[in-house]
N, CA, C and O atoms as CSV, one atom per row, in Angstrom:
chain,resi,resn,atom,element,x,y,z
A,1,MET,N,N,111.245,130.274,123.898
A,1,MET,CA,C,111.407,131.649,122.612
A,1,MET,C,C,110.556,130.748,122.008
A,1,MET,O,O,110.821,129.568,121.777
A,2,ILE,N,N,109.106,131.562,121.654
A,2,ILE,CA,C,108.408,131.349,119.925
A,2,ILE,C,C,108.442,132.283,118.957
A,2,ILE,O,O,108.256,133.490,119.114
A,3,THR,N,N,108.739,131.576,117.708
A,3,THR,CA,C,109.200,132.078,116.846
A,3,THR,C,C,107.613,133.113,116.273
A,3,THR,O,O,106.589,132.851,116.904
A,4,PRO,N,N,107.516,134.041,115.309
A,4,PRO,CA,C,105.911,134.454,114.863
A,4,PRO,C,C,106.419,133.608,113.152
A,4,PRO,O,O,107.426,133.585,112.444
A,5,VAL,N,N,105.301,133.131,113.125
A,5,VAL,CA,C,105.074,132.374,111.037
A,5,VAL,C,C,104.812,133.936,110.700
A,5,VAL,O,O,104.148,134.717,111.381
A,6,GLN,N,N,105.517,134.216,109.436
A,6,GLN,CA,C,106.319,134.845,108.325
A,6,GLN,C,C,104.884,134.918,107.303
A,6,GLN,O,O,104.668,133.789,106.861
A,7,PRO,N,N,104.229,135.566,106.992
A,7,PRO,CA,C,103.119,135.169,106.307
A,7,PRO,C,C,103.345,135.408,104.613
A,7,PRO,O,O,103.755,136.323,103.899
A,8,GLN,N,N,102.928,134.301,104.461
A,8,GLN,CA,C,103.176,132.950,102.855
A,8,GLN,C,C,102.654,134.320,102.081
A,8,GLN,O,O,101.696,134.942,102.540
A,9,GLU,N,N,103.362,134.770,100.839
A,9,GLU,CA,C,102.665,135.154,99.947
A,9,GLU,C,C,101.888,133.893,98.682
A,9,GLU,O,O,102.135,132.740,98.329
A,10,SER,N,N,100.637,135.196,98.264
A,10,SER,CA,C,99.412,134.435,97.943
A,10,SER,C,C,100.269,133.388,96.807
A,10,SER,O,O,101.340,133.789,96.352
A,11,ALA,N,N,99.750,132.117,96.420
A,11,ALA,CA,C,100.055,131.655,94.831
A,11,ALA,C,C,99.418,132.443,93.952
A,11,ALA,O,O,98.523,133.186,94.355
A,12,LYS,N,N,99.753,132.407,92.719
A,12,LYS,CA,C,99.162,133.389,91.420
A,12,LYS,C,C,98.604,132.354,90.351
A,12,LYS,O,O,99.311,131.514,89.795
A,13,PRO,N,N,96.983,132.555,90.096
A,13,PRO,CA,C,97.073,131.918,89.562
A,13,PRO,C,C,97.457,131.020,88.228
A,13,PRO,O,O,97.287,131.905,87.389
A,14,VAL,N,N,97.789,130.071,87.600
A,14,VAL,CA,C,97.909,129.746,86.495
A,14,VAL,C,C,96.895,129.427,85.493
A,14,VAL,O,O,95.798,128.893,85.657
A,15,LYS,N,N,97.315,129.742,84.696
A,15,LYS,CA,C,96.381,129.433,83.526
A,15,LYS,C,C,96.931,128.741,82.175
A,15,LYS,O,O,98.101,128.977,81.874
A,16,ALA,N,N,95.917,127.635,81.080
A,16,ALA,CA,C,95.306,126.307,81.568
A,16,ALA,C,C,96.287,127.152,80.160
A,16,ALA,O,O,96.378,128.295,79.712
A,17,GLY,N,N,97.074,125.362,79.766
A,17,GLY,CA,C,99.021,125.885,79.023
A,17,GLY,C,C,100.056,125.967,79.795
A,17,GLY,O,O,100.962,125.134,79.774
A,18,ASP,N,N,100.019,127.265,80.771
A,18,ASP,CA,C,101.363,127.666,81.763
A,18,ASP,C,C,102.003,126.321,82.456
A,18,ASP,O,O,101.588,125.480,83.254
A,19,LYS,N,N,103.308,126.564,81.694
A,19,LYS,CA,C,103.676,125.256,82.687
A,19,LYS,C,C,105.089,126.975,83.503
A,19,LYS,O,O,105.562,127.954,82.925
A,20,ILE,N,N,105.203,126.538,84.782
A,20,ILE,CA,C,106.183,127.445,85.691
A,20,ILE,C,C,107.132,126.077,85.765
A,20,ILE,O,O,106.745,125.050,85.208
A,21,SER,N,N,108.032,126.109,86.278
A,21,SER,CA,C,109.211,125.729,86.826
A,21,SER,C,C,110.405,126.177,86.386
A,21,SER,O,O,110.696,126.847,85.395
A,22,GLU,N,N,111.706,125.261,88.117
A,22,GLU,CA,C,112.660,126.331,87.860
A,22,GLU,C,C,113.955,125.399,86.431
A,22,GLU,O,O,115.000,125.749,85.881
A,23,SER,N,N,113.102,124.194,86.377
A,23,SER,CA,C,114.044,123.161,85.295
A,23,SER,C,C,113.383,124.160,83.856
A,23,SER,O,O,112.299,123.652,83.567
A,24,ALA,N,N,113.599,125.022,83.179
A,24,ALA,CA,C,112.597,125.360,82.644
A,24,ALA,C,C,112.721,124.625,80.664
A,24,ALA,O,O,113.498,125.250,79.942
A,25,GLU,N,N,112.271,123.903,80.282
A,25,GLU,CA,C,112.099,123.431,78.278
A,25,GLU,C,C,111.071,123.444,78.187
A,25,GLU,O,O,110.147,123.332,78.993
A,26,VAL,N,N,111.181,123.678,76.487
A,26,VAL,CA,C,110.147,123.916,75.340
A,26,VAL,C,C,110.386,122.965,74.188
A,26,VAL,O,O,110.944,123.425,73.192
A,27,GLU,N,N,109.988,121.541,74.210
A,27,GLU,CA,C,109.559,120.470,73.243
A,27,GLU,C,C,109.465,120.767,72.067
A,27,GLU,O,O,108.344,120.499,71.634
A,28,ILE,N,N,110.339,121.338,71.113
A,28,ILE,CA,C,109.496,121.089,69.594
A,28,ILE,C,C,109.267,120.062,68.877
A,28,ILE,O,O,110.265,119.401,68.587
A,29,SER,N,N,108.014,119.615,68.389
A,29,SER,CA,C,107.414,117.716,67.882
A,29,SER,C,C,106.203,118.086,67.395
A,29,SER,O,O,105.232,118.534,68.006
A,30,GLY,N,N,106.385,117.801,65.952
A,30,GLY,CA,C,104.969,117.740,64.896
A,30,GLY,C,C,105.213,119.254,64.779
A,30,GLY,O,O,105.123,119.367,66.001
A,31,PHE,N,N,105.345,119.982,64.547
A,31,PHE,CA,C,106.119,121.585,64.548
A,31,PHE,C,C,104.881,122.066,65.494
A,31,PHE,O,O,104.139,122.842,64.892
A,32,LYS,N,N,104.571,121.847,66.548
A,32,LYS,CA,C,104.449,122.635,67.773
A,32,LYS,C,C,105.447,122.996,68.527
A,32,LYS,O,O,106.507,122.407,68.312
A,33,PHE,N,N,105.429,123.818,69.379
A,33,PHE,CA,C,105.880,124.347,70.734
A,33,PHE,C,C,105.276,123.265,71.666
A,33,PHE,O,O,104.292,122.734,71.152
A,34,SER,N,N,105.597,122.787,72.909
A,34,SER,CA,C,105.236,122.259,73.465
A,34,SER,C,C,106.262,123.016,75.518
A,34,SER,O,O,107.287,122.710,76.127
A,35,PRO,N,N,105.543,123.644,75.652
A,35,PRO,CA,C,104.539,123.487,76.223
A,35,PRO,C,C,104.070,124.838,75.844
A,35,PRO,O,O,104.510,125.730,76.570
A,36,ALA,N,N,102.959,125.363,74.484
A,36,ALA,CA,C,103.009,126.320,73.836
A,36,ALA,C,C,103.016,128.098,74.821
A,36,ALA,O,O,103.308,129.115,74.191
A,37,THR,N,N,102.836,128.134,75.587
A,37,THR,CA,C,103.037,128.665,76.932
A,37,THR,C,C,103.864,128.275,78.162
A,37,THR,O,O,103.779,127.179,78.718
A,38,LEU,N,N,104.858,129.507,78.620
A,38,LEU,CA,C,105.696,128.122,79.408
A,38,LEU,C,C,105.709,130.409,80.341
A,38,LEU,O,O,105.750,131.609,80.071
A,39,THR,N,N,105.640,129.476,81.328
A,39,THR,CA,C,105.242,130.894,82.568
A,39,THR,C,C,107.050,131.109,83.186
A,39,THR,O,O,107.163,130.341,84.141
A,40,VAL,N,N,108.304,131.816,82.963
A,40,VAL,CA,C,109.484,131.944,84.143
A,40,VAL,C,C,110.260,133.277,84.427
A,40,VAL,O,O,110.470,134.317,83.804
A,41,LYS,N,N,110.611,132.728,85.745
A,41,LYS,CA,C,111.949,134.271,85.851
A,41,LYS,C,C,112.706,134.812,85.462
A,41,LYS,O,O,113.750,134.345,85.006
A,42,SER,N,N,112.259,136.502,85.560
A,42,SER,CA,C,113.729,136.580,84.820
A,42,SER,C,C,114.736,136.077,84.767
A,42,SER,O,O,114.919,134.982,85.298
A,43,GLY,N,N,115.587,136.662,84.178
A,43,GLY,CA,C,116.730,136.198,83.357
A,43,GLY,C,C,116.972,134.456,83.772
A,43,GLY,O,O,117.942,134.149,84.466
A,44,GLN,N,N,116.163,133.576,83.360
A,44,GLN,CA,C,116.240,131.488,84.052
A,44,GLN,C,C,116.434,131.642,82.862
A,44,GLN,O,O,116.337,132.571,82.060
A,45,THR,N,N,116.926,129.891,82.834
A,45,THR,CA,C,117.627,129.285,81.239
A,45,THR,C,C,116.260,128.531,80.671
A,45,THR,O,O,115.812,127.475,81.120
A,46,ILE,N,N,116.144,128.691,80.446
A,46,ILE,CA,C,115.639,127.983,79.404
A,46,ILE,C,C,115.743,126.971,78.224
A,46,ILE,O,O,116.067,127.331,77.092
A,47,LYS,N,N,115.436,125.621,78.570
A,47,LYS,CA,C,116.107,123.895,77.464
A,47,LYS,C,C,115.647,124.173,75.978
A,47,LYS,O,O,114.456,124.484,75.981
A,48,VAL,N,N,116.269,124.165,74.528
A,48,VAL,CA,C,114.710,124.226,73.498
A,48,VAL,C,C,115.058,123.117,73.047
A,48,VAL,O,O,116.283,123.097,72.922
A,49,VAL,N,N,114.461,121.943,72.663
A,49,VAL,CA,C,114.935,120.530,71.938
A,49,VAL,C,C,113.939,120.201,71.445
A,49,VAL,O,O,112.800,120.341,71.891
A,50,ASN,N,N,114.397,119.560,70.121
A,50,ASN,CA,C,114.027,119.645,68.513
A,50,ASN,C,C,114.099,118.242,68.501
A,50,ASN,O,O,115.038,117.446,68.495
A,51,ARG,N,N,112.484,118.100,68.496
A,51,ARG,CA,C,112.701,116.042,68.228
A,51,ARG,C,C,112.196,116.119,66.763
A,51,ARG,O,O,112.201,115.097,66.075
A,52,ASP,N,N,111.723,117.399,66.226
A,52,ASP,CA,C,111.391,117.313,64.765
A,52,ASP,C,C,112.618,116.632,63.146
A,52,ASP,O,O,113.774,116.283,63.385
A,53,SER,N,N,112.323,116.609,62.407
A,53,SER,CA,C,113.047,115.902,61.132
A,53,SER,C,C,113.778,117.134,60.648
A,53,SER,O,O,114.193,117.327,59.505
A,54,VAL,N,N,113.844,117.710,61.397
A,54,VAL,CA,C,113.442,119.143,59.950
A,54,VAL,C,C,114.128,120.230,61.106
A,54,VAL,O,O,113.719,120.168,62.265
A,55,GLY,N,N,115.108,121.148,60.758
A,55,GLY,CA,C,115.226,122.383,62.272
A,55,GLY,C,C,114.115,123.107,62.250
A,55,GLY,O,O,113.274,123.190,61.355
A,56,HIS,N,N,114.166,123.691,63.412
A,56,HIS,CA,C,114.327,124.784,64.455
A,56,HIS,C,C,114.243,125.881,64.701
A,56,HIS,O,O,115.400,126.300,64.667
A,57,THR,N,N,113.342,126.970,65.033
A,57,THR,CA,C,113.874,127.862,66.128
A,57,THR,C,C,113.049,128.701,67.416
A,57,THR,O,O,111.869,129.017,67.566
A,58,MET,N,N,114.522,128.928,68.416
A,58,MET,CA,C,112.923,129.657,68.883
A,58,MET,C,C,113.622,130.643,68.993
A,58,MET,O,O,114.745,130.887,69.434
A,59,THR,N,N,112.082,131.688,68.115
A,59,THR,CA,C,113.483,133.241,68.137
A,59,THR,C,C,111.861,133.710,68.652
A,59,THR,O,O,110.791,133.149,68.419
A,60,ALA,N,N,112.258,135.393,69.710
A,60,ALA,CA,C,111.339,136.043,69.214
A,60,ALA,C,C,110.575,136.887,68.982
A,60,ALA,O,O,111.319,137.814,68.659
A,61,ASP,N,N,109.525,137.263,68.910
A,61,ASP,CA,C,109.598,137.887,67.583
A,61,ASP,C,C,109.501,139.814,67.937
A,61,ASP,O,O,108.867,140.681,67.335
A,62,ASP,N,N,110.338,139.906,69.041
A,62,ASP,CA,C,110.775,140.872,68.960
A,62,ASP,C,C,112.213,140.754,67.813
A,62,ASP,O,O,112.819,141.401,66.960
A,63,GLY,N,N,112.208,140.062,68.185
A,63,GLY,CA,C,113.497,139.658,66.750
A,63,GLY,C,C,114.763,139.600,67.644
A,63,GLY,O,O,115.664,139.179,66.919
A,64,THR,N,N,115.300,139.865,69.061
A,64,THR,CA,C,116.244,140.833,70.069
A,64,THR,C,C,116.039,139.548,71.045
A,64,THR,O,O,116.831,138.606,71.041
A,65,SER,N,N,115.341,139.587,71.554
A,65,SER,CA,C,115.026,139.055,72.684
A,65,SER,C,C,115.901,137.952,73.360
A,65,SER,O,O,116.689,138.000,74.304
A,66,PHE,N,N,115.409,136.760,72.399
A,66,PHE,CA,C,116.068,135.872,72.736
A,66,PHE,C,C,116.364,135.170,71.369
A,66,PHE,O,O,115.576,135.404,70.453
A,67,GLU,N,N,117.614,134.182,71.097
A,67,GLU,CA,C,116.753,132.591,70.065
A,67,GLU,C,C,118.028,131.911,70.215
A,67,GLU,O,O,119.162,132.384,70.294
A,68,SER,N,N,117.607,130.670,70.240
A,68,SER,CA,C,118.061,129.409,70.072
A,68,SER,C,C,118.488,129.023,68.839
A,68,SER,O,O,118.390,127.859,68.452
A,69,GLY,N,N,119.151,130.278,67.916
A,69,GLY,CA,C,119.239,129.111,66.939
A,69,GLY,C,C,119.339,128.410,66.382
A,69,GLY,O,O,118.940,127.444,67.033
A,70,LEU,N,N,119.817,127.900,64.903
A,70,LEU,CA,C,118.490,126.534,64.128
A,70,LEU,C,C,119.434,125.202,64.930
A,70,LEU,O,O,120.643,124.987,64.838
A,71,LEU,N,N,118.354,124.420,65.743
A,71,LEU,CA,C,118.259,123.275,66.232
A,71,LEU,C,C,118.506,122.301,64.481
A,71,LEU,O,O,118.022,122.543,63.376
A,72,GLY,N,N,119.294,121.388,64.865
A,72,GLY,CA,C,118.611,119.854,63.845
A,72,GLY,C,C,117.946,118.777,64.880
A,72,GLY,O,O,117.757,119.008,66.074
A,73,LYS,N,N,117.637,117.596,64.225
A,73,LYS,CA,C,117.051,116.428,65.068
A,73,LYS,C,C,117.485,116.183,65.896
A,73,LYS,O,O,118.669,115.847,65.854
A,74,ASP,N,N,116.556,116.215,67.519
A,74,ASP,CA,C,117.117,115.753,68.667
A,74,ASP,C,C,118.800,116.670,68.522
A,74,ASP,O,O,119.932,116.221,68.338
A,75,GLN,N,N,118.340,117.965,68.687
A,75,GLN,CA,C,119.023,119.090,68.955
A,75,GLN,C,C,118.674,119.353,69.842
A,75,GLN,O,O,117.498,119.069,70.073
A,76,SER,N,N,119.717,120.275,71.214
A,76,SER,CA,C,119.379,120.840,72.362
A,76,SER,C,C,119.858,122.705,71.839
A,76,SER,O,O,120.670,123.017,70.967
A,77,GLY,N,N,119.114,123.552,72.634
A,77,GLY,CA,C,120.113,124.575,73.078
A,77,GLY,C,C,119.384,125.158,74.002
A,77,GLY,O,O,118.306,124.844,74.505
A,78,THR,N,N,120.207,126.182,74.195
A,78,THR,CA,C,119.663,127.708,76.046
A,78,THR,C,C,119.190,128.781,74.997
A,78,THR,O,O,119.664,129.189,73.937
A,79,ILE,N,N,117.911,129.108,75.824
A,79,ILE,CA,C,117.754,131.026,75.513
A,79,ILE,C,C,117.474,131.212,77.220
A,79,ILE,O,O,116.832,130.604,78.076
A,80,THR,N,N,118.521,132.656,77.157
A,80,THR,CA,C,117.982,132.910,78.506
A,80,THR,C,C,116.352,133.838,78.637
A,80,THR,O,O,115.622,134.364,77.796
A,81,ALA,N,N,116.309,133.738,79.661
A,81,ALA,CA,C,114.104,134.771,79.620
A,81,ALA,C,C,115.176,136.088,80.086
A,81,ALA,O,O,116.228,136.263,80.700
A,82,PRO,N,N,113.958,136.981,79.221
A,82,PRO,CA,C,114.582,138.625,79.567
A,82,PRO,C,C,114.729,138.931,80.096
A,82,PRO,O,O,114.381,137.984,80.800
A,83,SER,N,N,115.297,140.208,81.353
A,83,SER,CA,C,114.912,140.684,82.539
A,83,SER,C,C,113.833,141.475,82.505
A,83,SER,O,O,113.914,142.196,83.499
A,84,LYS,N,N,113.279,141.621,82.157
A,84,LYS,CA,C,112.218,142.465,81.672
A,84,LYS,C,C,110.161,142.128,82.161
A,84,LYS,O,O,109.342,142.434,81.295
A,85,PRO,N,N,109.729,141.630,83.296
A,85,PRO,CA,C,108.704,141.056,83.021
A,85,PRO,C,C,108.047,141.290,81.696
A,85,PRO,O,O,108.419,142.162,80.911
A,86,GLY,N,N,106.663,140.146,81.407
A,86,GLY,CA,C,106.339,141.107,80.910
A,86,GLY,C,C,105.784,139.576,79.614
A,86,GLY,O,O,106.372,138.557,79.977
A,87,SER,N,N,105.061,139.356,78.605
A,87,SER,CA,C,104.436,138.611,77.170
A,87,SER,C,C,105.553,138.532,75.318
A,87,SER,O,O,105.509,138.966,74.167
A,88,TYR,N,N,106.137,137.928,75.946
A,88,TYR,CA,C,106.830,137.612,74.946
A,88,TYR,C,C,106.432,136.284,73.713
A,88,TYR,O,O,106.696,135.098,73.909
A,89,GLY,N,N,105.760,136.823,72.469
A,89,GLY,CA,C,105.681,136.331,71.631
A,89,GLY,C,C,107.012,135.323,70.669
A,89,GLY,O,O,107.925,136.031,70.243
A,90,PHE,N,N,107.090,134.263,70.446
A,90,PHE,CA,C,107.815,133.656,69.977
A,90,PHE,C,C,107.175,132.560,68.154
A,90,PHE,O,O,106.148,131.928,67.905
A,91,HIS,N,N,108.279,132.826,67.440
A,91,HIS,CA,C,107.973,131.543,67.082
A,91,HIS,C,C,109.656,131.027,66.265
A,91,HIS,O,O,110.827,131.133,66.630
A,92,CYS,N,N,109.017,130.485,65.097
A,92,CYS,CA,C,109.470,129.271,64.418
A,92,CYS,C,C,110.462,129.890,63.593
A,92,CYS,O,O,109.716,130.297,62.702
A,93,SER,N,N,112.223,130.448,63.066
A,93,SER,CA,C,112.065,131.600,62.296
A,93,SER,C,C,111.815,130.943,60.489
A,93,SER,O,O,111.404,131.722,59.629
A,94,PRO,N,N,112.169,129.278,60.104
A,94,PRO,CA,C,112.079,128.406,59.239
A,94,PRO,C,C,110.092,128.023,58.701
A,94,PRO,O,O,109.492,127.632,57.700
A,95,HIS,N,N,109.746,128.480,60.204
A,95,HIS,CA,C,108.271,127.858,59.937
A,95,HIS,C,C,107.676,128.767,61.048
A,95,HIS,O,O,107.442,128.513,62.230
A,96,PRO,N,N,107.504,129.880,60.336
A,96,PRO,CA,C,106.805,131.031,61.581
A,96,PRO,C,C,105.422,131.130,61.950
A,96,PRO,O,O,104.792,131.796,62.771
A,97,TYR,N,N,105.113,130.155,60.984
A,97,TYR,CA,C,102.848,129.476,62.149
A,97,TYR,C,C,102.997,128.635,62.870
A,97,TYR,O,O,102.070,127.871,63.140
A,98,MET,N,N,104.792,128.458,63.663
A,98,MET,CA,C,104.662,128.191,64.777
A,98,MET,C,C,104.639,128.848,65.447
A,98,MET,O,O,105.730,129.418,65.454
A,99,LYS,N,N,103.720,129.401,66.473
A,99,LYS,CA,C,104.205,129.544,67.642
A,99,LYS,C,C,103.727,130.163,68.903
A,99,LYS,O,O,102.599,130.568,68.621
A,100,GLY,N,N,104.064,130.555,70.564
A,100,GLY,CA,C,103.966,130.059,71.601
A,100,GLY,C,C,104.779,131.401,71.822
A,100,GLY,O,O,105.469,132.046,71.032
A,101,THR,N,N,104.399,131.659,73.469
A,101,THR,CA,C,104.240,133.184,74.341
A,101,THR,C,C,105.475,132.368,75.417
A,101,THR,O,O,105.620,131.174,75.678
A,102,LEU,N,N,106.128,133.407,75.806
A,102,LEU,CA,C,106.888,133.509,77.222
A,102,LEU,C,C,106.846,134.831,77.925
A,102,LEU,O,O,107.030,136.038,77.770
A,103,VAL,N,N,106.292,133.365,79.292
A,103,VAL,CA,C,105.276,134.905,79.430
A,103,VAL,C,C,106.481,134.703,81.306
A,103,VAL,O,O,106.436,133.865,82.207
A,104,VAL,N,N,107.509,136.152,81.043
A,104,VAL,CA,C,108.608,136.181,82.183
A,104,VAL,C,C,108.107,137.389,83.422
A,104,VAL,O,O,107.928,138.554,83.068
A,105,GLU,N,N,107.953,137.056,84.576
A,105,GLU,CA,C,107.389,137.341,86.074
A,105,GLU,C,C,108.596,137.632,86.801
A,105,GLU,O,O,108.544,137.902,88.001
């Protein structure tokens, strides 16, 4: 018996700076988020690691979607991506000029 091949979903375009991964991680180093734009699935867990010698956070600009808490040098925490797809700006609370974007699919 021949089994029909199911059509595959077409790949979504990835923009420069996007990082799509099953194990998502954002590193904070040099007062910057890396990657600055991260694309994840809704509800996905994201590890946040601070490599700077001062405390940082990864805080949603809307103040409610996610918050890592203050992370000291070489500390890590996790956040959960919002369940609603969309683009979520984020910043570091002590250093609001540090910015990034979380894209939820």
